[in-house]
C-alpha positions, -999 to +999 in steps of 0.1 A: +342+763-351+327+753-384+344+726-405+353+751-432+369+775-407+388+747-391+402+736-425+412+772-434+429+776-400+448+744-406+459+755-441+471+789-427+491+771-400+506+747-426+517+777-447+532+795-417+550+763-406+564+758-441+577+794-441+594+788-408+571+811-388+555+784-367+571+757-346+554+725-338+556+705-306+571+670-311+569+642-287+595+615-288+584+581-275+607+553-267+594+518-267+611+489-249+626+463-272+607+431-279+618+404-254+627+369-268+604+344-252+614+308-251+593+277-248+590+276-210+582+313-208+554+310-234+538+282-214+541+302-182+525+332-198+496+311-212+490+294-178+493+328-159+466+341-183+445+310-176+444+301-213+445+269-233+468+266-262+438+270-285+426+301-267+461+317-268+463+309-305+430+327-311+440+357-290+473+361-309+459+351-343+479+320-350+470+283-351+470+260-321+498+240-338+519+271-338+514+277-301+522+240-295+554+243-315+564+274-296+559+257-263+580+226-274+608+248-287+604+238-323+596+273-335+602+308-322+574+335-322+578+363-347+583+399-336+546+409-334+538+376-316+566+383-291+551+418-285+517+403-279+532+377-255+549+405-237+516+424-233+498+393-220+527+386-197+527+421-181+489+424-180+471+390-183+437+406-177+440+426-209+426+396-227+393+398-208+387+432-225+386+415-259+369+382-253+336+379-272+309+361-253 
């Protein structure tokens, strides 16, 4: 199908949907809540993934001092950092996919 034909078809479908003549399939996705990792858990995750504090910091996008503060219990990771820790905890090998040699 040519691009112009595809655009025309999309516009026709949009008009029919707006008129109520076309239904759309929706998919509802539920995501688990973000766990709250504490100092000892963060260190365990880092060690399980075989990372130094500096490496974990680079993976998550924070400073080494931030990881150090998390592991000492002085600070708590934010929501996005908690989600990344969760992903690393559940699948430590995920990091290998994104390491630049």
